[in-house]
N, C-alpha and C positions, 0 to 999 in steps of 0.2 A: 512618307519616308522621313527619316531623321535628317535634318539639314545641319551640316557642319561647316562653319566658317573656317577658311583655310589660309587666307591671305597673309597672316603673320606667322605661320608655322615654319619651323626649320626645314631645310631641304630634305633631310633624311625622312621626315614625316611626310612631306609632300610626295615622296617617291613610293610610298607604301602601295602594295599591289592592289589592295581593295579599293583605293581611290576615295572619292568623297561625293556624297549626295549634296546637291547645292540648291539654294533657294531659287535659282534661275530655272529650275526644272530639269537640269541635266545632271548626269553622273560624270564626274571628272576624274581622269587618271592619266598618269604619264607612262603607262605601259608602252613599250617594253623597257624603259630605262631601269637599269639595275645597279649601276655603279658610276660614281663620280669621284675622281681622284684630283685633288687640288692642293698644291703646295710645292715647295722646293724639292727637287730630286725625285718626284713621283714617276718620272719616265722609267725608272728602274722597276716600278711595279706594273709595267705594261702586261706581263703574263697574267697577273691577277685580274686586270680589266678584261683581257681576252677570255679568261675562264668564266667571268660573270656573263659574257655574251655567248658562251658555249662555242667559241671559235677555236679550233685546233689546228687549222691550216689556212692562215690568212693570206690574202693577196694585198700587199702593201701598195697603196696608191699615193703618188706624190708628183710634184713637178720639180725641176732642178733647184729652185729656191727652197722649197719646203723640205727637200731631201737633205740639203745642207743644214737647215735650221733644226730639224728634229728627226728626219728619216734615218740618218746614220746612227743616232742614239737609240732609236727604236730597233734597228737591226741588231745592234749590240745586245740589247735586252732580250731579243728573240733568240739570238745565237747562244747566249749564256744559259737560257732556259731550255735549249734544245728543241725549240718549236720550229717545225718546217714552214716555210713561207715562200711566196713569189713576190716579184716586184713589177708593178706597172708604172714606169716613169714617163709621164706625159712629155711630149716633145717640145714644149715651150714653157718658159718661165711665167707666162701670163696666159694660161688656158682660159677659154671661155666656157661657161656652163651651157653648152649647146649639144646638138645632135652628134657632132664629131667627137667631142670628149666622151660623151656617154657611150658611143660606139666603141671607142678605143678601150675603155675599161671593160665593157661587156665582152669584147673579143679576148681580152687578156684573162678573163675568168677561166677559159679553157675547160668548158664542160663542168664536170664535177670534181675537178682537181682541188678547188678551194672551197671552204665552207663558210667563208665570211670575208668582209672587206675591212682593212685597216687603213682608214683615211688619215693621211698626215698632211695637215694644212689648215687653212681657215675657211672663208666663205665658199669659194668656188669649188675646191676639192671636196669639201664636206657635202655640198649640194649635189655635185655629180654622183658621189657615192650613194647618197640617200636615194636618188632616182634609180640607180642600178640595183640597189639592194631591194627596193620595193618590187621591181620587175622580176628579179631573180629569186625573190623570197629568201634572202640571206640576211643574217645579222651584221651589224656594223659596230666597230669600235673606232673612235676618233681621237687622234693626238692633236691637240690645238697648238698651232705655231704662233698665234698672235691674238690678243684680245681685241680684234678689229671689227667684229660684227656680232649680232645677237642671235644668229640662227643655228648655233651648234646643236641645240637640243630640240629645236622645233620640228614638227612633222610636215613642214613645207619647204620647198626649195625654189629659189628665184632663178628661173631658167630663160634662155633665149631659144624659143621654138619658132622656126621660120622667120627669124629676125624680130619677133615680137616678144617683149619682156613679159613674162607671165609667172604666176605662182603655181607650182605643181605640188599637190598634196601627196605625201609619201611617208615612208617609215622614218623614225628618228633613230639615232644611235642607241645601242643598248648600254654602252659604257663610254665614258669620256675621260681623257687624261689631260690635265692642265698643269704642266710643270712651270712654276713661276720663273725658274732660272732660264727656261727657254723663252717664255713670254717677254721677259725683261730685255731680251736682245732683239726684239722685233724693231723694224724701222720706226722712227718717231711718227711718221705719217700714219702707220697702222695703229699706233696707240691713240692718236687723235681721232682716227676713224671709229674706234670702239666707243669713245666718248660721244661722238656725233651720232652714232647709230642708237645709243641709249637716250641721248637728249631728245631725240625726235618723238619719244613716247609722250612728251608734253603736248604734242599735237594729236597723235594718233588716238590716244585714249579719249580726249574730248570729242574728236570727230566720230568715234565709235558710238558714243552716247548720243550725239546729234543724229546719227543715222538711225538709231532706234526710234527716235521721234518722227523724223522726216520720211524715212524710207522703210519703216516698220521692220528693221533688221533685228535679229537676235542679239541680245546684249546681256553680259553677266557682270554685275557690279563687283562680285568677289574676285573674278579673274582680272578685272580692271584694277582693283586694289592691289593684287599681287604684282601686276606689271608696274604700277606706280611705285611700289616698294623697291622693285628692281631698278627702276630709273633713278630714284633718289640715291640709292647706294652708289650707282655708277657715277652720277653727276657730282656727288660729294667727294669723289676720289680724283676729280679732274686735275687739280693742281699737283697732287702727289704723282699722278700718272706721268705728267710732264717731266718730273724729276726721276722717273723710273723707280720710285720708292716701292719696295716689295709689298708692303702692306696695302698700298693704294692699288697696285696691280691685282692683288688678290681680291680686293673689294670690287674693282671693276669687273673681274671675271665672275664673282659671285652674282653681281647684277645681271650679267650676260646669261648665266646659267638659269637664274630664276625667270628671266624673260622667255627663254625657250620653254620652260615648264608651263608658263602662263599661256603661251600660244598652243601648246600641245593639249592643254586642258580643254580648250574650246574648239580645237580643230579648224580654226580660221586664223588668217594672219592679221585680222582686224586690230587687236590690241597693240600690234607691233608696227603698223605702217599706216600713214595717212597721205595727205597731199605731198608732203616732203619726199616720200618715196617715189611718187609718180613723177615729180620733177626730175629726180635722179634717173628714173627709168627712161624718160624721154631723152635726156642727155646721153645716156648709154646707147640707146638705139640709134641716135643720130651719129654718134662717134663711130659705132660699128659700121654703119652705112658709109661713113666718109673715109675711114681708114682702117677698118677691120678690128678695132679694139676700143674699149672705154678709155676715156681720158683720165679718170680719177678713181680712187677707191670709193666703193659704195658708201661707207660711213662718212667719208669726207663730204660727199655730195648731199647725203641726207642731213648732215649737220648744217650746211649752208642752206639747204632747202627748208629746214626748220626755221631759220632766221627769216627767210623770204616769206614763209607762210605766216609767221607771227606778225610781220609787218602788215600783211593783208588783214589779219584779224583785228588789228588796231583800228581799221576803218569800219569794221563790222560792229564793234562794240558801241552800243547805244544807237545804232542805225534805226531809222523808222522807214521801212520799205514802202514804196509806192507799188502796190500789188497790181493795179490796173496797168501801170507802165510796164511792169514785168511781163504781164500777159501779152502786151503789144509787142514787146521785144522778141519774145519767144515765137509769137505768131508770125513774125517776119523771118523766121529761120529759113535760110535758102540752102536746100540740100545739095544742089550742084556746087555752090560756092564752098560749102563745108567739105565736099569730097575733094575739090581742087586743093584746099588748104591742107587736108589730111595727106594728100599725095605729096605736097610740097614739104611738109614737116617730116613725115615718116618714110618717104622714099619707097624702097622695095617692101617694107613692112605694112604699107598702107592697105593692101588688099586684105590682110588679116584684121586690121582695125575696122575697116568698112564691113567686113563679114560679121565681126563681133557686134557691131551696132545693129545690123539686120536681125541678129538673134535676140539681142537684149532690149532693143527698142528704147534706148535712153532718151531719144528725142521724140518719142510717141506723144502726141498731143493729149490724149486721155490720161496717160500715166503722169504727164507733166501737171495737168490740172489737179489730179489727186494729191500729188506732192505739194503743190503750191497751197492747196487748201489746208493741208496739215501744217505747213510752215506758218501760214497766217494765223491759224487757230492756236498755235503753240509758240508764237514769237517771243512772248515774255519768258517762257521756259527756256527757249533756245538762248536768249540773252543771259539768263542765269548760268547756264552751263558754260558759255563762253567766259563769263566773268569769274566763275568759280574753278573751272577745270583747265582753262588754257591760259598759261602765264604770259606776262608781258614780254615783249621783245628783249628788253634790257636783261631779264633773267637769263635767257638763253645765250645772249651775247657774252655775259660774264662767264658762263660755263665754258664756251668755246675759247674765249681768251685765256682762261686759266689753263686749259689743256694745250694752248699754243697752236691751235688749229686755225684754218682760214675762216673768215667771217663774212665774206662777200662773194658773189658770183664771179666778179672780175679776178679775184685771187685764184680761182680754179679754172680760169680760161673761158668762162661763159660770158658772152656779150649781153647787153641789155635786150637786144632782139631775141637772143636765144632763150632768155628767161621768159620773155613775153610768149614766145612760141610754146615753151614747155608748160606754162600756165594754161594756155588755151587748149593744148593737146592732152593735158593730164587727165581730163575727165573721160577721154576716149579709150584709154588703155584697157581698163577692166570695169566691170559693173560694180564699182564700189563708190559709195557716197562720200565725197570729200569736199573741201571748201570750194574748189573750182566748180563743182556741180551745183553747190548752193548759190554761188555767184551767177551761174548760168540761169538757174531757176528764178533768181531775182532780177534777171535782165541786166546784170552789172558786170558781166565778165569782160566786155570790152573796156568799160570804164576802169575796171580794176587794174588794167595794164598800166594806167597812169599813176597807180599807187605804189608801184614797184620802185 
């Protein structure tokens, strides 16, 4: 097959229906994405976006905040175009991406009355609608209300199922409307969150490459390069985003859009999330357990999580592991103690975590030895990837400071103990190879708590 590099192509070309044959052995395409509108005043072109998605009777889904931010403008555009529609207004300004919210939207669909969803919001609203659209086999158009996260165009959703934070693979929107006049009015914290969620690619991309070597995971250098391009665009806009400069907001949103395309190309969240996301997921799950809702925006937590992760990588650079010591540490693994700690950290979600470990066997001795053999054989290559692909802590710190965002766990209300718990528990959420798993494999996870 003819192999076509695509990482540097413009968005319009990346969206082509025939996709790309890639040197990684896969065929990449962003189907069903048909239309992206980005610029000032493009909310008035909402009917065009709906036509691209072949939606003639949309159900508009919003929460009270997003209805004020863009829902009323969307309704005005629909009314002027004479497009019939319904409204599903969720009953809280801070809905959770969980069974309750999915159920509310599903019930509002009212059989065959509507032929698509019009999601008005950012991360949570978008993800809820993506899950519903996949189940109902309906198209989706999204009106973005803030450049606060990178999942608008990805084919995965971050959901709370049974209290456990998990990625659900689903359909992606067919069209996306990003009106910079609306985005510029988003709260400052949401603008900082967008930078934080794009900054974290400096961890996730390196960890994806490491997992190819250590865990024999699928890896696509071209998709990696596309995501890196997206991250650089977004991070370069950080200072302008703080000033709400329209050009910077547009650039941040361009990075966010390209990020979604990169994830959809490979059908895994790998290029988009690493250890920093898992720290955030643990904090979210514990906050929901404690008082029913997360404490912070996702991108705020992943930005801080990126800084924590890069601090840990500073201790890994140049490390010469003692592989016999690592085996001894892992051989001493106490499953009963692990289960007690899992129940302490995860609370009611612990049963799901324990069941996942039983399925995946992350602590299986034979699988561990095979991983450790690959780590030992490839340690020089692992060090080169860390040196070349994972930037120093100071780089990430400068980006978050430019955006005006928080730069420490304390600033977002997480104690040192909470960070230690999140690091230890992060490897248990999903079967994805991240730094905490490498630390565990090297027998260094407990020692690493002292590096925080």
